[in-house]
N, C-alpha and C positions, 0 to 999 in steps of 0.2 A: 688931335684926337686919334688919328690913325697910328701915330707913334706910340701913344699910350696903350692902344689895343694890342699892337704888336709886342710891346714889352710885357703886357699882361698874359697873353696866351702864346707868344712865340710864333716862329715861322710855321711849325707843325700845326699849331692851333688855327692859324689863319688859313692854311691849306684845307684843314678839316671844315672850317666854317664855309669856305668857298664851295667845297663839294656838297655840303649840306644844303646851302642856298640854291645851288644849281639843281639838285635833286628835287627840292621843294617847288622850284619854278616849273620843272618838267612835269611833275605830278599835277600841279594846278592846270597846266596847259592840257594835259591828257583828260582831266576831269571836265574842263571847259569844252573840249572837242567832243567828248562823249555825250554831254548834255545837249550840245548843239546838234549832234547827229540824231539823237532821239527826238528832238523837237522838229527837225526837218523831215524825218521819216513819218511823223504823225500827220504832217500837213502836206497834202498832195499838190497844192499849188506850187510848192518849192520844186517838186519833181518836174512839173510842167515848165517852170522857169529855167531849170538847169538844162532840160532837153532842148528848149528853144535856144538857149545861149550856146550850147554845143553845136547846134545846126548852124548858127550864125558864124561861129568861129571856125567851122570845118573848112571852108574855102581858103582861109588864111593858112591853115596847116598844110593843105594841099599845095598851095602856091609856094610855100617855104620849102617843101620837100622837092619841088621841081626846079628849084633855083640852080643857077649855073655855078654856084660856089662849091668847090670840091677841094 
């Protein structure tokens, strides 16, 4: 199947298809993140959950920065 596709469109065509698919994936991810961001901003319970999570993780960040590894 891949050999047939390569013979049909050639190396340049496969490169173009690869770029097109990568662009389409990035665009879909950006749309998903945008809609997720809008949903989270509307619901204040997410804000509270993220603030709580950041407070819980903060000591770990502090402990890591004080490590003796240099």
